[in-house]
Structure formats: structure tokens, C-alpha cells
N, C-alpha and C positions, 0 to 999 in steps of 0.2 A: 330555519326562518332567518330572513335578513331584514334588518331595520336600519334606516338611515339615522346617523347621529351627526348630521351636518351642522355646521355652525349656526344655521338658521333656526334650528330647533331650540326650544326653551330649556334652560337649565344646564348644568355641567354634564360632561360625558358620563361621570359616575352615576349621577341621578337619572340620566336617560337610560342607562343600563339597568338600574333598579326598576324603573318604570316598565321597560320592555320585558324583563324577566317576570315581573308581577303580572303583566298582561298575558304573557304566554302561559303562565301557570294558574291563571285565574285567582291570584292572591292579591292582598293588599301589600304594598311595599314595606310597611312596618312589620309585617308578619314574616318577611324573609330574613335569613341570617344576616348579621352585619357584614357589609362588604369588606370592611377593614380587617375581618378575620381571614380574608383571602388575599387582598391586595390593598395597599395604601391608596385610598380614593384621591387624595391630593396629588400624589405622584402620578397616578393613572390619568387624572385630568390634565396635568401639565404635559405629560408625554403625548397624549392624543392631540392636544391643541397645538403642539409644536412639531409633530412628525412630518417629514417630507415624503417618506416612503416606508414600506414595511408594515408590520402589524404586531399587536400585542395579543397573546392568548393566555387564558387562565381558566380554571374550573371554579365555578361559583354556583351554589345551590343545586348541585347535580347536573349542571349544564356546562358544556365547553363553550366559552365565550371568546370570540376573536374580534378585535377592533382594528380595522385597517386604517392606514394613513389618511384615507379620504373620508373617514368618519362612518364608514359602513360597519354595522354590527351584525355578526352572524353568531348564532348559537344553536347547539343541538343537545339532545339528551345523551 
């Protein structure tokens, strides 16, 4: 599944990731494990907002998450 995390969307990149995973898993974001157990949300937000190219990948809540420099979010089981 691909979800746009462009700067026009509301919230920080880390919050948009939580919302996207919650929607994909039909869960409430508060029921998901804390993102900071996987990656520092403040560092993630800063990196995504300042990247010129490349991507960041990590595993969260059983999903492989990739955030590209253009804000595109991809995740898979």
C-alpha cells in the first residue's frame, strides 16, 4: 500500500505514519505499539522534512515502512 505523506497533509510525518498503519490494520492509533520503541519520531520527522533524495526504511507493528524523500509512504506485511 502507498500513502502520500506530502507536506500538504495534516500533522507530522510520524503522526501520518501512525494514522496510515492504523487505517491499514483497522486499529486505533493509540492501540498501536509506541513508534519510539522502533524509531525516534522527532528524528524521523526531521529527516523526512529535510531529505532531498533517498528513503528511510524500518519495521513497525509488523510492517516494513519506507518513507521516500518525496513524502511517499509504502508499507507491507
